[in-house]
TORLUM-15678 format. One record per atom (N, C-alpha, C, O, CB): x, y, z. Coordinates in steps of 0.05 Angstrom, whole numbers, plus 5000, padded with zeros to 4 digits. Glycine has a CB too. Layout:
XYZ ...
END
This chain:
820535834099 821035574112 820135354093 817935354083 819535554139 821935164089 821334934072 819234754085 818834764109 823834774066 818034574068 815934404079 817134214100 815834164120 814734244056 819534104095 820833924114 821334054141 820833944162 823433814102 822334304140 822834454164 820234504180 820234484204 824234724158 818034564165 815534604177 814634354192 813734364215 813434684157 814834124179 814133874192 815733824217 814733744237 814433644172 818433874215 820133824238 819334014261 819433924284 823033864230 818634264255 817734444276 815234334290 814934344314 817134724265 813434214274 811034094285 811733854302 810433814323 809134014262 813633694293 814433464309 815633544336 815133424356 816433294293 817333754335 818533844360 816433944379 816533884403 820534074354 814434094368 812234184385 810633954396 809833964420 810434374369 810233754380 808633514389 810033364411 808833304432 808133334366 812633314407 814133154428 814333314453 814233204475 816833074417 814733574451 814933754474 812333744490 812333734515 815634034466 810033764476 807433764489 806933494503 805733484525 805233824470 807733274491 807333014503 808732994530 807632884549 808432784485 811133104532 812633104557 811433304577 811133244601 815533164553 810833544567 809833754584 807133674597 806633734620 809434014568 805433534582 802833454592 803033264616 801233234632 801233324570 805333124618 805632924639 807833004659 808932844674 806432654627 808433264660 810633354677 810133304707 812033244722 811133654673 807633314716 807033254744 807532964750 808532894772 804133334751 806932794731 807432504734 810432454737 811232304754 806332354710 812032584720 814932544721 816132674746 818032574758 816232664696 814932894755 815833014780 815532824804 817232814821 814333284785 813232684804 812732494825 814732264826 815732184847 809832374823 815432164802 817431954800 820132054809 821531924825 817631844771 820932294800 823432404808 823632444838 825632384850 823932674794 821432544850 821432594879 821732324895 823032324915 818932734887 820532114885 820731854898 823631754898 824731664918 818931644885 824931774875 827731684873 829531864890 831431764903 828731684844 828932124890 830432314907 830232224936 832232234951 829432594904 827832144945 827432064972 828731794978 829731755000 824332054978 828631604959 829931344963 832931384968 834031264987 829431164939 834231544952 837031614955 838731364961 840031344982 837431814978 838831174942 840230924945 842930934932 843231024909 838530694934 845030844947 847730864936 848330644915 846630474910 849830844958 850730654904 851530484881 850930184886 851430074908 854430514876 849830054866 849129774865 847029704887 846529464891 851529614869 845929894900 843829844920 841229994913 839530034931 844829934947 840830064889 838630234880 836130054874 834930074853 839330404855 835329894893 833329694888 830529824883 829229754863 833129504911 829730004900 827130124897 827030314873 825130324858 826430284923 829230464868 829430644846 829230494819 827730564802 832030814847 830730284817 830730114793 828029994788 827029994766 832929904794 826829884809 824229754807 822129954798 820429884781 823429624833 822130194809 820230404801 820430464771 818430474758 820630654818 822830504762 823230564733 822430324716 821130364695 826130644728 823130094724 822429854708 819429824706 818329774684 823629604720 818029844728 815129804728 813730024712 811729974698 814029804757 814730264714 813630484698 813930434668 811930464653 815030754705 816230344659 816630284631 815130034622 814130024599 819630244626 814929844639 813329604632 810429674627 809229574608 813529394655 809229844644 806529934640 806130084614 804030094603 805630114664 808330214605 808230364580 808730184555 808730294533 810230584580 808929924559 809229744536 812029674529 812529554508 807929864514 814029744545 816829674540 817329384550 816329304571 818729874553 818929234535 819928984545 822329034564 823829224559 820728794522 822628864584 824628914605 826528674607 825628444608 823328964632 829128734607 831228534615 832728654639 833528884638 833228474591 832928504660 834128604685 836328434695 836828214685 832028644706 837628524716 839828384729 842028314708 842428084702 838828124743 843328524699 845228494676 848128534685 848628704703 844528694654 849928394672 852828434677 853628404706 855528534715 853728704666 852228234721 852728204750 851728434767 852328444790 855628184754 850128614755 849028844769 846028804773 844528814754 849529114754 845228754798 842428684804 840528914796 838228854789 842128624833 841429154797 839629384792 839829494763 838529684757 840329604811 841429364746 841629444718 839329324702 838529104708 844329364706 838329474683 836229364665 836329504638 837529714635 833529394679 834929384619 834529494593 831529484587 830329264589 836129354571 830329704580 827529714572 827429794542 828829984534 825929924589 826029644526 826129674497 823329684485 821429544493 827729434484 823129854464 820629884449 821329904419 823230034412 818930124458 819729764403 820129774374 821729544364 822229354379 821430034366 822529564339 824129354326 825729464303 824929664291 822329114317 827929334297 829529414274 831329644279 831629734302 827729474251 832529744258 834429964259 833130224253 831130234238 836729914240 834130444264 836430464282 835730394310 833430414319 837730734281 837730304326 837430254354 838530504369 840930544368 838729994364 836830654381 837630904395 837530854425 835430804436 835831144387 839830874438 840030824467 839831084482 840831294473 842630694473 838531074505 838231304523 839231214551 838331004561 835231404525 841031364562 842431284587 841031414611 841031654614 845331354586 839931234629 838631334653 840231254677 841331034679 835831224655 840531434697 841931384722 840131434745 838131574743 844531564723 840831324769 839131354792 840531304819 839231284839 836731164790 843231294819 844631244844 845231504859 845531714846 847231094839 845231484885 845831714903 848631684914 850031484910 843731734925 849431894929 852131904941 852031894971 850332034983 853632154931 853731734984 853831745014 854632015025 856132165013 855731525024 853432075048 854232315062 852932575053 853632785063 857032355060 850932555036 849732805024 846732825028 845432975013 850332804995 845632695048 842832735054 842333035060 843933155074 841832555077 840133135050 839633425054 836733475049 835433375031 841333595034 835533645067 832833735063 832633895038 834434055032 831833895088 830533855022 830134004997 829234285002 828034355022 828133854979 829834454982 828734724981 829434895005 827835045015 825634714979 831934875013 832935035035 835735135029 837234995015 832834885061 836535365040 839135465036 840935415060 843035535063 839035765030 840035235078 841635155101 842334865099 840934705087 840135215127 844634795111 845434515112 843734375133 844234405157 848434485118 841834215124 840034065142 839933775133 838233705117 837134195143 841733605143 841633325135 839033185144 837933265165 844033175146 838132995129 835832835137 836632555145 838132425130 833832825114 835732465168 836232195177 834632005159 832232045156 835632155207 835931805149 834531595133 835331325144 837531285154 835131625103 833531135142 834130865149 834130695124 832130675110 832130755170 836430565118 836630415094 835130145097 835430015117 839530365087 833630075076 832529805075 833629655051 832329465041 829429815075 835929745041 837329605019 838429335030 838529285054 839529775008 839129165011 840228905018 843028935031 843828755046 840428734994 844329155026 847029195037 847129445053 845629635048 849129205014 848829455072 849329695087 850729905069 852429835053 850929645112 849930145073 851330355059 853930415073 854430335095 849630605057 855630565059 858230645071 857730805097 859030745116 859830815051 855930995097 855431145123 854430965145 855231005168 853531365118 852830765139 851830575159 854230435172 854330415197 849930375148 856030325156 858330185166 860030375183 861130295204 859930055144 860430615172 862130815186 860930875213 862330905233 862431065169 858330905214 856930975239 857330755260 857730815284 854031025234 857230505251 857530285270 860430265280 860930215303 856730025256 862330305262 865130285269 866130525285 867830495303 866830255244 865130755279 866031005292 863531165301 862831355288 867831175273 862331085323 859831215331 860031515335 858031655332 858831095357 862331615341 862731895345 863432055321 864032295323 864731945366 863331935297 864232065273 862332275263 863132455247 864731865252 859732265271 857832455261 856332355236 854532495226 859132705255 857132125225 855832015202 853031915209 852531815231 857531795190 851231945190 848631815191 848231675165 849831695146 846332035196 846131525163 845431395138 844331605119 841931635116 843431155142 846131765108 845332015096 846132045066 847432235059 846532245111 845231855050 845631885022 843832095010 841732155020 845131615008 844832224989 843232424975 844132444946 846332364939 843632694989 842332554930 842832584901 844432834895 843433034885 840232584885 847032824902 848733054899 849633104870 850933304865 851133024915 848832934852 849432984823 846832974807 846832974783 851432774813 844632964821 842032974808 841332734791 840032754770 841933214791 842232494799 841732264783 838832184782 837932044764 843432024793 837232264802 834332204801 833132364778 831232284766 832932274828 834232604773 833332764750 834132634724 832632644704 834433044753 836532524722 837532394698 835632164691 834732144668 840432294701 835231994710 833531754705 830731834696 829531704679 833331584729 829632044709 826832134703 826632284676 824832234661 825832304725 828532464671 828432614646 828732424622 827432464602 830732814645 830532224624 830832034603 828331864600 827531784578 833231854609 827031794623 824531644623 822431804607 821031684590 823531604651 822232064612 820232224598 820832224568 818932214552 820332514608 823332234560 824032224532 823131974518 821931984496 827032264528 823731744529 823031494516 820031434515 819031314496 824531254529 818631514536 815731474536 814431644515 812631554500 814531534564 815231894513 814132074492 814831964464 813231974446 815232354496 817331874461 818131764435 816531514428 815831474404 821131694436 816031344447 814431104442 811631174431 810731064411 814030944468 810431374444 807731464434 808031584407 806331544389 806531664454 810031744402 810431874376 810931664354 809731684333 812932064378 812431464360 813031254340 810531094333 810031034310 815131054351 808731044353 806230904348 804431074330 803230974311 804830834374 804231324337 802431504322 803331554294 801731594276 802131764337 805931564289 807031624263 808131384248 809431414227 809231834266 807731154260 808530894247 811530894240 812330824218 806830844222 813230984259 816030994254 817330724261 816530584280 817331214272 819230634245 820630384249 823330444263 824630654258 821130234223 824130264280 826630294295 826230214324 824030134331 827630584293 828330224339 828230134367 829230354385 831330474380 829929884370 827730404407 828830574428 829330404452 827730224459 826730814434 831530464465 832430294487 833330464511 835130624508 834830114477 832030424533 832730564558 834630384573 833930164581 830230624575 837030474578 839030334594 838830434623 839530664629 841830374583 837830254640 837830324669 840630264680 841430034684 835730154684 842130484685 844930454691 845530524721 845330754729 846630644673 846130314737 846730374765 849630464768 851230434750 846230124781 850230564792 852930594801 854730754782 857030674777 854130324806 853730974772 855531144757 857731264776 860031294768 854031374744 856931314800 858731424820 860431204833 859331024846 857231584841 863031214828 864931044843 864630744837 865530584854 864531084872 863530664815 863430384809 863330314779 863830084772 861030264822 862730504762 862830454733 860830254723 861530064708 865530364726 858330284730 856230094722 856030054692 855729834683 853630184733 856230274677 855930254647 858330104635 858029964615 855730534635 860730134647 863030004637 862729694638 863529554619 865530084653 861529594659 860929304660 858929224638 859229004626 859929224688 856929384634 855029334613 856329334585 855629164568 852729534613 858129514580 859629524555 861329274552 861329144531 861329774554 862829204573 864528974572 863028724565 864028554551 865928934599 860628694576 859028454572 857228464547 855528284544 857428394596 857628664530 856328654504 853628774501 852328744480 856228384495 852628924521 849929024520 849629274502 847329364497 849029094548 851829384493 851729604474 852629524446 852929694428 853429834484 853129264441 854329174416 852529254392 853629324371 854728874416 849929234395 848129294372 846829564374 844929624359 846029074370 847829734392 846630004396 847930184375 850430204373 847130104425 846330334360 847330504338 848330774349 850230884337 845230554318 847130874370 848131124382 846831144409 844931004415 847431364364 847931324426 846931364453 846731664459 848531814452 848731224474 844431734471 844032014480 843632014510 842431834522 841532134465 844532234523 844232254552 844332544559 844832724543 846432094566 843932594585 844032864595 845032864624 845032654637 841233004593 845733104634 846633124662 845833394673 846233604659 849633074664 844833414698 844433674710 847133814714 849133694718 843033634738 846934074712 849434234715 848634524722 846334574728 851134224689 850534704720 850034984725 849435144699 848635374700 852435114740 849935014676 849435134651 847834954632 847434724638 852035214638 847035074610 845534924590 847134914564 847835124553 842735064585 847834674555 849534654532 849534364521 848834174535 852334734540 850334344496 851234084486 854134054494 855734234491 850834074454 854833824504 857433784518 859633694499 859833454493 857033584540 861333874491 863733804478 865933754499 865733854521 864634024459 867833594492 870133544509 870133254519 868133124519 870033734533 872533174527 872832894536 873432894566 874633074577 875132764521 872432684579 873032644607 875532464609 876432354589 870632514622 876532434633 878932274637 878331974642 876231914654 880532384661 880031804632 879931524639 881031494668 882631654677 881631354620 880031284682 881031244709 880930954717 879530794705 879531414728 882430894738 882330634752 882130684782 883230874792 884830464745 880730504796 880730504825 881530224834 880330024826 877930584836 883530214852 884629964861 885229984891 886430174900 887129884845 884329784906 885129754934 887729604937 888129394923 882929624951 889529694954 892029554961 891929504991 892029685007 894529714952 891629244999 891629175027 894229035034 894728805024 889128995034 895829155051 898329045059 898028875084 896428945102 900429265063 899528665086 899428475109 902228455121 904128375107 898428205100 902528525146 905028505160 904928315183 903328125183 905828775170 906628355203 906728185227 906528355251 908028545255 909428025227 904528305269 904228465293 906428405313 907528185314 901428425305 906928605330 908928565352 908628805371 907529015363 911828545341 909628775395 909628985414 911629195404 914029135400 910428885443 910729435400 912329645388 914629735405 916529855395 910629885380 914529675431 916729755448 918529525457 920929545456 915629895473 917229305465 918729085476 920128915454 922328825459 916828905491 918828875431 920028705410 919328805382 918328655366 919228415413 919929065376 919229165350 920629025327 919629025304 919829455348 922928905333 924428765312 923028525301 923628435279 927128685323 921028425316 919528195306 917128275289 915928115275 918528035330 916528535289 914228625273 914928725245 917228805240 912828845288 913028715228 913228825201 910728985196 908528875194 913628595179 911029245193 908729425193 907429455166 908729545146 909629695203 904929375165 903329425140 902829725136 902729815113 900629275142 902529875157 902130165155 904630295143 904430475127 901530285182 907030205151 909530305139 909430265109 910230435093 911930165151 908530025101 908429965072 906530165057 907230255036 907429675068 904230215069 902330405057 903630685055 903430815034 899730425073 904930775076 906131035076 908431055056 908731255042 907131105104 910030845054 912130845035 911030845006 912230964988 914030605039 908930695002 907630694975 906730974968 907131074946 905330504975 905431114987 904431384982 906731574976 906531744958 902831485006 908931544991 911331714985 912331654957 913031844942 913531655006 912531404950 913531334923 911731444901 912831554881 913631034920 909131424904 907331534884 907631844883 907531954861 904431464890 907931974906 908232264906 910732354891 910732564878 908132364934 912832194894 915332264879 914932214849 916332344833 917632094890 913132034842 912631974814 911232204799 911432224775 911031724812 909932384814 908332594802 910032774784 908932874764 906932754823 912532804790 914332974773 914732844746 915532984727 916933014787 914232584744 915032444720 912632324706 912732104695 916932224728 910432464706 908032394691 906932644678 907632864686 905932244709 905132604659 904132844644 902533024663 901332924682 902432754620 902533274657 901233474674 898233414677 897033474698 901633754663 896933314656 894033274656 893133034672 890833014679 893033254628 895032854679 894332624695 893832694724 894832904734 896632414693 892332524738 891632564766 891832304780 891032094770 888832694769 892932314805 892932074822 891932164850 892932354862 895731954824 889932024860 888832084886 888931824903 888831604893 885832184884 889131864929 889031624946 887831694973 887731924982 891931514951 886731484986 885631505013 886431265029 886031035020 882531545012 887531305053 888131075070 885531005084 884531145102 890431145092 884330785076 881730705087 881930525112 879930495126 880230555066 884230415117 884730255141 887630295150 889430195137 884029955137 888030445172 890730495181 891830275199 894130285208 890830755197 890130075205 891129845219 890229825248 890729625261 893929845218 889030035259 888130025287 888730285301 889630475289 889529795301 888030285327 888230525343 890430515365 890530685382 885530585356 892030305363 894130265384 896930315373 897930155358 893929985396 898130545380 900730595369 902930415379 905130405368 901530885374 902430275401 904430095413 904329815401 905629635411 904130085442 902729785380 902529535365 903429575337 902429755323 899729415366 905329425327 906129435299 903729345282 902629125286 908629255293 902829515264 900329475250 900529245230 902229255212 899429735236 898929035234 899228805216 897628825190 897928655172 898328555231 895929035188 894229065164 893729355159 893329515178 891528905167 893829435134 893229705126 892429715097 893529575080 895629895132 890529885090 889329895064 889330175053 888730365067 886529775063 890030205028 889930465014 888430424988 888930234973 892730585009 886630614981 885130614957 886330824938 886531054945 882130664962 887130734914 888230914894 886430954871 885030774862 890930804884 886331204861 884931274836 886931404818 888231604825 882431464842 887231294794 889131384774 887531494750 885831344740 891131164765 888031734742 886631854719 888631954698 890832044705 884832084728 887831934673 889332064652 887432114628 885132024628 891731894643 888432264608 886632354586 885532124570 883232134561 888132544568 887131914566 886331684550 886731424565 888431404583 888031684524 885131234559 885130984574 887930844571 888830724591 882930794564 889230864548 891830744545 893830874564 895530734574 892830774515 893731134568 895431274587 894931184615 896831144631 895131584584 892331164622 891631084649 892630804656 893430744678 888631104653 892430624636 893430354640 896430344647 897230214665 892930184615 898030504631 900830514636 901530644663 903330554677 902330664614 899930844671 900330974696 899730784719 901130784740 898631234698 897530634716 896830444737 898930224740 899430134763 894130314730 900230144719 902429944720 904730054737 905929904753 903429874692 905330314735 907430434751 906730444780 908430404798 908030714740 904130504786 903230504814 903430224825 904230184848 900330604816 902730014810 903029744818 905929674825 906429534845 901929544797 907729774809 910629714815 911529844841 913129734856 912329824792 910430084847 911130214872 910030054896 911330034917 910030504873 907629934892 906629754913 908429514918 908929434940 903729654906 909529404895 911429184898 913829274914 914829134932 912329094870 914829514908 917229624922 916629664952 918429604968 918129874909 914329774958 913629824986 913529565002 914429545025 910929964988 912429354989 912329095002 915128975006 915728855027 910628894986 916829014986 919628914988 921129055011 922528935026 921028954961 920829325012 922229475032 921429405061 923029425079 921829775028 918929335065 917829285091 917528985098 916728915120 915229415094 918228815079 917928525083 915028455090 914428295107 919728425105 913228585076 910328525078 909428405052 910828395032 908728775086 906828325051 905528245027 903128415023 902328565041 904727935028 901928404999 899428554995 897528414976 898428254959 900128834984 895028474979 892928394961 892028634944 891928854954 890528274976 891428584919 890528794901 887728734893 887128524882 892428814876 885828934898 883028894892 882129104873 881929344880 881328894918 881529024848 880529204828 877629284834 875929114840 880729074800 877029544833 874329644838 872929714812 870829614805 874329884857 874129904797 873029974771 875030114754 877130204763 870530154775 874330124728 876030264708 874130394688 872130274680 878030074695 874730634680 873130784662 874830894639 877030974643 871631014676 873730884615 875130994592 874531294590 872631394601 874230844566 876231424574 875731704568 873331724549 872631534536 878231834556 872231964547 869832004530 870732094502 872432274499 868032214543 869531974482 870032044454 867732234445 865532144441 870131794436 868332494442 866232684434 865232624405 866832524388 867232974435 862732674400 861632644373 860332914365 858132974374 859632414371 861833064349 860933334343 858333344326 856733524329 863133484328 857933134310 855533124293 853033114312 851133264308 855632884274 853132924331 850832894349 850533134367 848333214374 851132644365 852733244376 852633474394 851533724380 850033884392 855333544405 852133754354 851033974338 847933934335 846434124336 852333994311 847133684332 844333614330 842833684356 840733804355 843933314323 844033614378 842833674404 842633974409 840634074418 844433544427 844834114401 844834404405 842634534388 841234714398 847534524396 842234444364 840134554346 837434514358 835734694358 840334424318 836834274369 834234224381 833934384408 831734474414 833933924387 836134414422 836134574447 835334864440 833734984454 838834554462 836634964419 836035244411 833135274402 831935474408 837935324389 832135074388 829335084379 827435074402 825335224401 828834844360 827934914422 826134894445 826435114465 824735164482 826534624458 828735264464 829235474483 830035354510 830835124512 826835644486 829735524531 830435434558 828035474576 826435654571 832935594569 827735304596 825435324614 825635584631 827835644641 825135084632 823535724634 823535964650 823235894680 822435674687 821336154642 823936084697 823736054725 822036274738 822136504728 826436034738 820636214758 819036414772 820836594789 823136534794 816936274791 819736814797 821237004814 822036864840 824236914850 819537254820 820336694851 820936554875 823336364871 825036344888 818536394885 823336214848 825536034842 828136184839 830236094848 824835874817 828036414825 830436564821 831536674848 833936684852 829936794802 829736754865 830536854891 831936634908 833936684921 828236974907 830836394906 832036164920 834836114909 836736074924 830235914917 835036104882 837636054870 839736264878 842036204884 837336044839 838836524878 840736734886 841636694915 843936734922 839337014883 839736624933 840436584961 842236344964 844136344980 837936544978 841736124950 843335884951 846235944942 848135834953 842135654935 846436104921 849136164910 850936314930 853336314926 848836334885 849736434950 851236574970 852436394992 853836485009 849536794983 851736134990 852735935010 855335805001 856335635016 850635735015 856335864978 858835744969 860535954953 859436154943 858335494951 863035904951 864836084936 864736004906 864135774899 867736064947 865336194889 865536134860 863036184845 862836104822 866335864857 861036324857 858536364843 858836564820 857036584803 856536464863 861136704818 861536894796 863236764774 863936904755 862937144807 863836514776 865336384755 863936374728 861436414727 866036094763 865436324707 864236314681 863736024673 865635864671 866236454660 861235944668 860635664662 861435584634 861935764617 857735614667 861435324629 861935224602 864835144598 866635294605 861235434582 865234904588 867934804584 869634984566 872035004570 867834524574 868335104546 869835274528 871035514541 873035614531 868035364506 869835604563 870835844577 873635804588 875135994591 869035914600 874335554594 877035494604 879135504583 881535544589 877035224618 878335464558 880335434537 880335654516 882135674500 879835174523 878235814515 877836004494 877036274505 874736304514 875735904473 878836484506 878136744518 875736874505 874137004518 880536924516 875536854478 873336984464 870636854472 868636984476 873636964434 870636594475 868336444484 867536534512 865236574518 868836144483 869536554530 869136634557 867836914559 866036954575 871736634573 868737104542 867637374543 864637364534 863037504545 869237554524 864137194514 861337174505 859537074527 857337174531 861236974481 860436864542 858936754564 858536964587 856436974599 860236504575 860737114592 860537324613 858337524606 856837604624 863237474616 858137594581 856037784572 853237664576 851337804585 856437864543 852937404570 850337274574 849637264604 847337294611 850536994562 851637214621 851137204649 850337474660 848437494676 853637094664 851637674651 851037944659 848138024651 846738154666 853038154648 847337934627 844737994618 842537854634 840437954639 844437924588 843237604642 841337444659 840737594685 838437614693 842437164664 842837684698 842537844722 841837694747 841037824767 840538054717 842037434747 841437274771 843137024770 844536974751 838437214773 842936854791 844736624793 844136404774 845936244768 844636524821 841636374765 840936164746 841836244718 841436474709 837936114746 843136054705 844036114677 841836044658 841735834645 846635944671 839936234655 837536184638 838136264609 836836424597 835136354648 840236134598 840936174570 842435924561 843435774577 842736434567 842435894535 843835664522 846735754516 847235944502 842435574497 848635604528 851435664522 852035624493 851035434481 853235484540 853835794481 854535754453 855835474449 857135364467 856535974444 855535374426 856735114419 859735144417 860735324403 855535004392 861234984431 864134994431 865234744418 864634524426 865235024460 866934784397 867934554382 871034514384 872134364369 867234584353 872234664403 875134634406 875834384422 874134244433 876234874419 878434334424 879434104439 879434184469 880434384477 882234024430 878134014485 878034074514 877733814529 876333624521 875634264519 879033804552 878733584570 877433674596 878233874608 881533454576 875433524605 874233574630 875633414652 876633194646 871233504630 875833524675 877533394696 876433134708 878032974718 878033584718 873933094707 872732864719 872732614702 873832614680 869932924728 871332414711 871132154697 868232064698 866732124717 873031944708 867331914678 864731804677 864631554660 866231514642 862732004665 862831364668 862631124652 861131154626 860930974610 861230914669 860131404621 859131464594 861431434573 860931384550 857931754593 863931484583 866231454565 866331184552 867031164528 868731514581 865830974567 866030704556 863830654535 864430524514 865630494578 861430764539 859330754519 860330894493 859730794471 856730874529 861631124496 862531284473 864531144456 865031224433 863631544482 865930934466 867730774450 866330544435 867430414418 869930654468 863830494442 862230284429 860330384408 859830244389 860730134450 859430634411 857530744391 857731054394 858431154415 854630644395 856931204373 856931494375 855131584399 852931484402 855831624349 856231764415 854931834440 855032134444 857132264438 856231694464 852932254454 852832544459 851132604483 849332444490 851932694434 851732834495 850432904520 849833204521 851333364509 852232824544 847633274534 847133554540 847233594570 846933404586 844333644528 847633844578 847333924605 845034124607 844634294589 849934054616 843434104628 841334294633 841634404661 842134254680 838534154630 841334674664 841834804690 839734714710 837334764708 841735104686 840734574731 839034484753 839934614779 838734574800 839034184756 842134764778 843334894801 844235174794 844535234770 845734724812 844535354813 845535614808 848435614797 849835404799 845435794833 849235824785 851935854774 854035794795 853935894818 852336124762 856035644788 858335584805 857835384827 859635334843 859235834817 855435274828 854735084850 856634844848 856734714828 851734994848 858034774870 859934554869 858534284866 856434244878 861634554894 859634114850 858433844847 858733684873 860533744889 859733704825 857033484876 857133314899 856933464925 858533424944 859733144899 855033644927 854733824950 851833814960 850033734946 855534114943 851533894985 848833914996 847134114981 844634084979 848833985026 848434314970 846934514954 845634384929 843334444923 848834744945 847134204916 846034044894 843433904903 841433924890 848033844883 843733754925 841533594935 839033764941 836833694933 842333434960 839433984954 837234164961 835834264936 833434274935 838334404977 837434354916 836234464892 834934244874 832934294861 838334614876 836134004874 835033784858 832233714866 830633624850 836833534861 831533764892 828933704902 826833924898 824733914911 829033624930 827434124882 825634344878 824634344849 825334174833 827034614883 822834534842 821834554815 824134634796 823834584772 819634754814 826234754805 828534814788 829634554776 830034534752 830734974803 830034354794 831034094785 829033954767 829733834747 831833924808 826533954775 824433814760 824133934732 823833784713 821733824775 824234194730 824134324704 826434234686 826134194662 824034634707 828834214698 831134124683 830733854671 831433804648 833634134701 829633664687 829233394678 827233384655 827733254634 828233214700 825033534657 823033534636 824133654611 823633544589 820533704646 825633874613 826734004589 828833824576 828933814551 827934274596 830433694592 832433514580 831133294564 831933224542 834233384602 828933184575 827432984561 826433084534 826532934514 825032884577 825533324533 824533444508 826833464487 826433394464 823433724513 829133554496 831333604477 832333334465 832633314441 833633744491 832833134482 833932884471 831732734455 832432594436 835032704494 829232754463 827132634447 826932764419 826632624399 824432644462 827033024419 826833174393 829233094375 828833064351 826833474398 831633074387 833932994371 833532714359 834332654337 836433004389 832332534375 831832264365 829932264341 830332104322 830632084387 827932434341 826132454318 827632544293 827232434272 823932654324 829532724296 831232804274 832732564263 833032534239 833233024282 833732394281 835332164272 833531964258 834431844238 836632034297 831131924267 829231754253 828531864225 828331714206 826631714269 828232124224 827332254199 829632284178 829032274154 826232524205 832032304187 834232364169 836632174174 838332234191 835232654172 836731944161 838831744166 841631854160 843631744170 838431504149 841832074144 844532184138 845932284163 848432294164 844332404117 844332374183 845632474208 847032244222 849332284230 843432594227 845732014224 847031784236 849431694220 851531614231 845031554239 849231704194 851531634177 853931814183 856231714185 850731654147 853432074185 855632264190 856732214218 859232234222 854632554188 855032154238 855932104265 857631854266 859631844280 853532074284 856831644251 858331394250 861131444237 863031324246 856831184235 861231604216 863731664203 865631804222 868031724223 863231834178 864731994237 866332134257 867231934279 869631934287 864832364270 865431774288 866031574308 868231374298 870131324313 863531414315 867931284274 869931094263 872731214262 874731084268 869131004235 872831474254 875431604253 876731644280 879131604284 875131884239 875131724300 876131774327 876831524343 878331544362 874231954342 875631304336 876031054351 877630854335 877630614341 873430934359 879130944315 880630764298 882630594313 883230374306 882130924276 883730704336 885630554351 884430314366 885830134374 886930734372 881730314368 880330094381 879930144411 881430294423 881829844377 877930024422 877230054450 878729854467 878629614462 874230014453 880029954487 881329784507 879629784532 879529994546 884229874513 878229564537 876529564561 878129584586 879929414590 874729314561 877629774603 879229804628 878529604650 879829594670 878930084638 876429444645 875529254665 876428974658 875728874637 872429264668 877928844675 878828564669 876428384665 874228424676 880528464692 876828174650 874727984643 873527854668 871127774668 875627774624 875227814688 874227674712 873327854735 872527764756 876527494723 873428124730 872528314750 869428304753 868028264734 873428594744 868428344777 865628354782 864828614795 866528734809 864728114800 862428704791 861528954805 861928934835 861128734847 858629014798 863029134846 863929124874 862929374889 863229594880 866929094877 861829334913 861329544931 863829584947 864529414964 858829494950 865229804943 867829854956 867529844986 865629944998 868930114947 869529724999 869629725028 869930005040 870030035064 871929545038 
END
């Protein structure tokens, strides 16, 4: 082993111990955010807790950014490189769940946010719907925010002790779910001087994440018609609901004439009322348009807009168009992902107790697909899939206690994330750490239950270790950043098209 490698091994051990020594502290923070369970743009207590924690650690704080009250930046150090770390903390409506149980047991919560949550409004409007104020961390964002917190605090201490120059920056990113909080931050220039960004996400497997996510747009179309008695004088009415239905038919016919990888989803959020004998004067539909690249999604959204025009023309109605959010596709950076994989391999994977493994095995029996093969490469590469199958068989239980092989092929993930917009501004890479059993569906009560256990807490702590260790490599070896920048420049040569209009503001969807 060379002298440099020896030193780096010592540094990895040091940063790992700094985080491990405070794991109970981070577990407490994670549990608080899990309990707060605040939805998009309403994460007041979660954001405040993270800000105050970082302020006590000597970070400078800038808050209320890009029109997002709960967004903030915490910074330590000075000069280059500027290494960004992406923290999230928003929850999802409808997913409240008691922790550490294999049964669906929602928890009643009372929101003290400034705004009503979606379930609160639903409960008032439809008392018999069964909804409660039941937000939950169905994607483990409390773990993301806390694991990233652990990384930057340990790095701050490491930089002081080793007299390292440079800047570490914690981005407190609200509303990743259904609102694109990071995209607004990108649009307003908060990543302009960031040299690279590192992040992580809970998942069913452990890996450095190759592959791109889809770009998307979400737009409300509210049609306005003329009410009338549906039997006595229907000729005087113009149905807004007819317009929505005709728009949906038009979009469904369009599916034959778009690329296979594109996706269009819609939900009628307001059908106009409960009286069939009244011509509905108002009706609203929410559309989500996805495609592999932001340029494709823009063109697809234009076609959907034209169909809305046609529906209004056919029904003699008018409509309002309300932009909610837009997200770019993710630009993978193989240099940074290889760096993360190397540090992940060096640190190994967190072990689990027999009790934790038994819980994971029992939880996996509550959903279908627990025998699936994890890892994006498994979908595209048969040899890769066979390798992962062998690793799963060797594990012998539902937790994937192994590091997935690094996959460098071309792959698209079906979902969307606002991390994509960051990846068009600076080299960006992400790891996944197993916080749920194999095959566990995203945005599920099973996620929430497991996130609130030591399985989830261990994932957050370990993620912090991996991304902090990778940052030390970047401080120690500027050539890594140079190579990452070169790859970034090549892949983003076409330039970034911001999917968010200049006049759009962060919106809590109706």
